[in-house]
C-alpha positions in Angstrom: 65.4 88.9 97.4 62.4 90.0 95.3 62.9 89.9 91.5 60.9 91.0 88.5 59.8 87.3 88.1 57.9 87.5 91.4 55.5 90.0 89.8 54.5 87.8 86.8 51.2 86.2 87.9 50.2 82.6 87.3 46.7 81.8 86.1 44.0 83.9 87.7 41.4 82.1 89.8 38.5 84.6 89.2 36.8 86.4 86.3 35.2 89.8 86.3 33.2 91.4 83.4 33.3 95.1 84.3 33.5 97.6 87.1 35.4 100.6 88.2 37.8 101.9 90.9 39.0 105.3 92.0 42.3 106.1 93.8 44.1 109.2 94.8 47.9 109.2 94.9 50.1 112.1 96.1 53.1 113.7 94.6 56.4 113.4 96.5 59.5 115.5 97.0 62.9 113.8 97.1 65.3 114.9 99.8 68.2 112.7 98.5 67.8 113.0 94.8 67.5 110.3 92.1 69.4 111.5 89.0 70.6 109.0 86.5 69.1 105.6 85.6 69.9 102.3 84.1 67.7 100.2 81.7 64.1 99.4 82.8 63.8 102.4 85.1 66.4 101.2 87.5 67.9 104.1 89.5 71.6 104.7 89.5 71.5 105.7 93.1 69.0 105.4 96.0 66.7 108.3 97.0 64.4 109.2 99.9 61.3 111.4 99.8 58.6 113.0 101.8 55.1 112.0 100.5 53.0 115.1 100.1 49.4 115.4 101.4 47.5 118.0 99.2 49.2 117.8 95.8 47.7 114.6 94.3 46.1 112.9 91.3 42.7 111.4 91.5 42.1 108.7 88.9 39.0 106.7 88.1 39.4 103.5 86.1 36.4 101.9 84.4 36.9 98.5 82.8 34.8 96.3 80.5 35.6 92.9 79.1 36.0 93.0 75.3 35.5 90.4 72.6 39.1 90.3 71.2 42.3 90.6 73.1 44.6 91.7 70.3 45.5 95.3 71.3 45.3 97.7 74.2 42.1 99.7 74.2 41.4 102.7 76.4 39.8 106.2 76.5 41.7 108.9 78.3 40.1 111.9 80.0 41.8 114.7 81.9 39.3 116.6 84.1 36.5 115.1 82.1 37.8 116.1 78.7 39.5 113.8 76.1 43.3 114.2 76.4 45.0 112.7 73.3 48.5 114.1 74.3 48.6 111.8 77.3 48.0 108.7 75.1 51.6 107.8 74.0 52.7 107.8 77.6 49.9 105.5 78.7 50.5 103.2 75.7 54.2 103.0 76.5 53.4 102.2 80.2 51.0 99.4 79.1 53.7 98.0 76.9 56.1 97.9 79.8 53.8 96.3 82.3 51.9 93.9 80.0 54.0 90.9 81.1 53.1 91.7 84.7 49.4 92.4 84.0 48.4 89.8 81.4 44.7 90.9 81.6 45.4 94.3 80.0 44.5 93.2 76.5 41.2 91.7 77.7 39.5 94.9 78.7 38.6 98.3 77.4 39.6 100.9 80.0 38.3 104.4 80.6 40.9 106.4 82.5 39.5 109.6 84.0 42.2 111.6 85.8 42.4 115.0 87.5 44.9 116.8 89.7 44.2 118.8 92.9 46.9 121.3 91.9 46.6 123.6 88.9 47.5 122.1 85.6 50.9 123.4 84.4 51.7 124.7 87.9 55.2 123.3 87.7 54.4 120.4 90.0 55.4 117.1 88.4 52.2 115.1 88.0 53.8 112.0 86.4 54.6 110.6 89.9 51.1 111.0 91.3 49.5 110.1 88.0 51.3 106.9 87.4 51.0 105.8 91.1 47.2 106.4 90.9 46.9 104.4 87.7 49.0 101.6 89.2 46.7 101.4 92.3 43.6 101.1 90.1 45.2 98.3 87.9 46.2 96.4 91.0 42.7 96.7 92.4 41.5 95.0 89.2 44.2 92.3 89.5 43.1 91.7 93.1 39.6 90.9 91.9 41.1 88.4 89.5 43.3 87.0 92.3 41.4 87.4 95.6 44.1 85.6 97.6 46.6 88.5 97.0 48.1 89.8 100.2 48.2 93.5 101.1 52.0 93.4 101.1 52.2 92.1 97.6 49.5 94.5 96.4 51.4 97.6 97.5 54.8 96.3 96.5 53.6 95.4 93.0 51.8 98.7 92.7 55.0 100.6 93.5 56.9 98.3 91.0 54.4 99.0 88.2 54.3 102.8 89.0 58.1 102.9 88.6 57.8 101.5 85.0 55.6 104.5 84.2 57.7 107.2 86.0 60.6 106.4 88.2 59.7 108.6 91.2 56.1 107.3 91.0 57.2 104.3 93.0 57.6 106.7 96.0 54.0 107.9 95.8 52.3 104.6 96.7 53.1 104.6 100.4 53.9 107.4 103.0 55.2 109.3 104.7 58.9 108.8 104.1 59.9 106.4 101.3 63.2 105.0 100.1 63.7 103.8 96.5 66.9 102.0 95.5 69.2 99.5 97.3 70.9 100.9 100.3 73.0 99.0 102.8 71.3 100.6 105.8 67.7 100.4 104.7 66.1 97.1 105.4 64.2 95.6 102.4 65.3 98.4 100.1 65.1 97.6 96.4 65.8 99.1 93.0 62.4 97.7 91.8 60.0 99.5 94.2 59.8 102.0 97.0 59.7 100.9 100.6 58.5 102.9 103.6 61.3 104.2 105.8 61.1 101.7 108.7 63.1 103.5 111.4 61.2 105.7 113.9 60.9 109.2 112.5 61.4 111.9 115.2 58.3 113.9 116.1 59.7 117.1 114.6 59.5 115.7 111.1 56.1 114.0 111.4 54.2 117.2 110.5 56.8 118.9 108.3 55.4 121.6 106.0 56.2 122.1 102.3 55.3 125.4 100.7 55.9 125.3 97.0 56.8 128.6 95.3 55.8 128.6 91.6 58.7 130.4 90.0 58.2 129.2 86.5 55.1 127.3 85.2 56.4 126.9 81.6 57.6 123.6 80.1 61.2 122.7 81.0 63.6 123.1 78.0 65.2 119.8 79.0 63.0 116.9 80.1 63.9 114.8 83.1 64.2 111.7 80.9 66.9 113.4 78.8 68.6 114.8 82.0 68.8 111.3 83.4 70.4 110.0 80.2 73.1 112.6 80.4 74.4 111.0 83.5 75.7 108.0 81.5 79.0 109.6 80.5 78.9 112.4 83.1 82.4 113.2 84.4 81.2 113.4 88.0 78.6 110.6 87.9 80.3 107.9 90.0 81.2 110.3 92.8 77.7 111.6 92.7 76.2 108.1 93.1 78.5 107.4 96.0 77.5 110.7 97.6 73.8 109.8 97.4 74.5 106.7 99.5 76.5 108.7 102.0 73.8 111.4 102.2 71.0 108.8 102.7 72.9 107.3 105.6 73.4 110.8 107.2 69.7 111.7 106.5 68.5 108.5 108.1 70.3 109.5 111.3 69.0 113.0 111.2 65.4 111.8 110.7 65.6 109.4 113.6 67.4 111.8 116.0 65.4 114.9 115.1 68.6 116.7 114.0 67.0 119.5 112.0 70.4 121.2 111.4 71.8 118.1 109.7 68.5 117.7 107.8 68.9 121.2 106.4 72.5 120.7 105.4 71.9 117.5 103.6 68.6 118.6 101.9 70.0 121.8 100.5 73.2 120.3 99.4 71.3 117.6 97.6 69.2 120.2 95.8 72.2 122.1 94.6 74.1 119.0 93.7 71.2 117.9 91.4 71.4 121.2 89.5 75.2 121.1 89.5 75.0 117.7 87.7 72.8 119.4 85.0 75.2 122.3 84.7 78.2 120.0 84.2 76.7 117.5 81.8 77.3 117.4 78.1 75.3 119.2 76.8 75.0 121.4 79.9 71.8 123.1 80.8 70.3 125.2 83.6 66.7 124.8 84.9 67.0 127.3 87.7 65.8 130.8 87.0 67.1 134.1 88.4 64.2 134.2 90.8 65.1 130.7 92.1 68.5 132.1 93.2 66.8 135.2 94.7 64.6 133.0 96.8 67.4 130.7 98.0 69.5 133.8 99.1 66.5 135.2 100.9 65.9 131.9 102.8 69.6 131.8 103.8 69.4 135.5 105.0 66.2 134.9 107.0 67.6 131.7 108.6 70.8 133.4 109.6 68.9 136.4 111.1 66.2 134.5 112.9 67.6 131.0 113.6 64.3 129.6 112.3 65.0 126.2 110.8 63.6 126.7 107.3 65.3 125.3 104.3 64.7 124.7 100.6 64.9 121.9 98.1 64.4 121.8 94.3 63.1 119.4 91.8 64.4 119.2 88.2 62.9 122.7 87.6 62.8 126.3 88.8 60.3 126.0 91.6 61.3 126.1 95.2 60.0 123.8 97.9 60.4 125.5 101.3 60.5 122.9 104.1 60.0 123.7 107.8 58.6 122.2 111.1 54.9 122.9 111.7 55.6 124.8 115.0 57.3 127.7 113.0 54.7 127.8 110.2 53.2 131.2 111.2 56.5 133.0 111.1 57.6 131.2 107.9 54.4 131.9 106.0 54.6 135.6 107.0 58.2 135.7 105.7 57.0 134.0 102.4 54.1 136.4 101.9 56.2 139.5 102.8 59.4 138.7 101.0 59.1 135.9 98.4 55.8 136.1 96.5 57.2 138.8 94.2 59.6 136.2 92.8 56.7 133.8 92.0 54.8 133.7 88.7 51.6 135.6 89.4 52.5 135.4 93.1 51.4 131.8 93.1 52.4 129.3 95.7 50.9 126.0 97.2 50.8 125.0 100.8 51.4 121.3 101.5 52.8 119.0 104.2 54.0 115.5 104.7 51.3 113.0 103.9 50.3 109.3 104.0 50.3 107.8 100.4 47.7 106.5 98.0 44.0 106.2 99.2 41.1 104.2 97.8 38.1 106.5 97.2 34.9 104.7 98.2 
């Protein structure tokens, strides 16, 4: 059983004065949702996600040895411009991971990051951003410890990413990732995400995700606050048990190619996530009227055509429309003809299941 202690390195065998790395890491969309966490970014229930392909963060990390090692030192750029508003989040992340990356105080870092999706498009960039940063930091640690194995490299990267943003641990690998201990998922852990090891049926291997941008504004309740409201939630324990049950059922659906079961579980999970928000104290609603209009339109279209299209939601108003690649022409026509009017400025993003973080040469 891997513990936090396994990620605290002994003395490094190598030294390096300066250099840089560049990684891209994708966003991900949870099918079984993580909502509620314990101390140190430990999830209250397991989750499973599709790694996305096109929505990603590209981060370049420059590093240079400095004279003193008394404090963290970094410059932060977003799309080439200084971004002071990101600084507190990076400082907090460095504080959390310092014990696992003892070299952090020894270098000045230049973190230059950009997203392939529009800023403020309503796509959570914390998962892709923290995963990309973790990959870069692990690349530097591998220079300091050249004997590091690939397995350790990716496992620790996921572990570190989790300390920046919980769901970021699911953005290191692809294409289906489980985070959180689950009896039926071999090697599953609360500390990092693990690739889904069962054979995924062909129908899910090229699944599409079209993201309808219903509302691009800032959420009135942050995910962090939402997670905290699960601590004394009247339905929390039943919800956590349900997540385990749904993950078991989804595992079977993914391996058998049972699209009908996949739809039932995925949509139920999305609505349950928002039901938890509506029944917390204080209660809140992140869906918008147009979110509900889109959901009803999807249900009507599916009933009339028997085309296996479904939705899921993140902690926000935007709608992820999931469907097999072989029905994409019909589904995209349906979206353009019937749903774009519900999107802010008719905006949507086309994505699909992807492969995880990539080192950019």
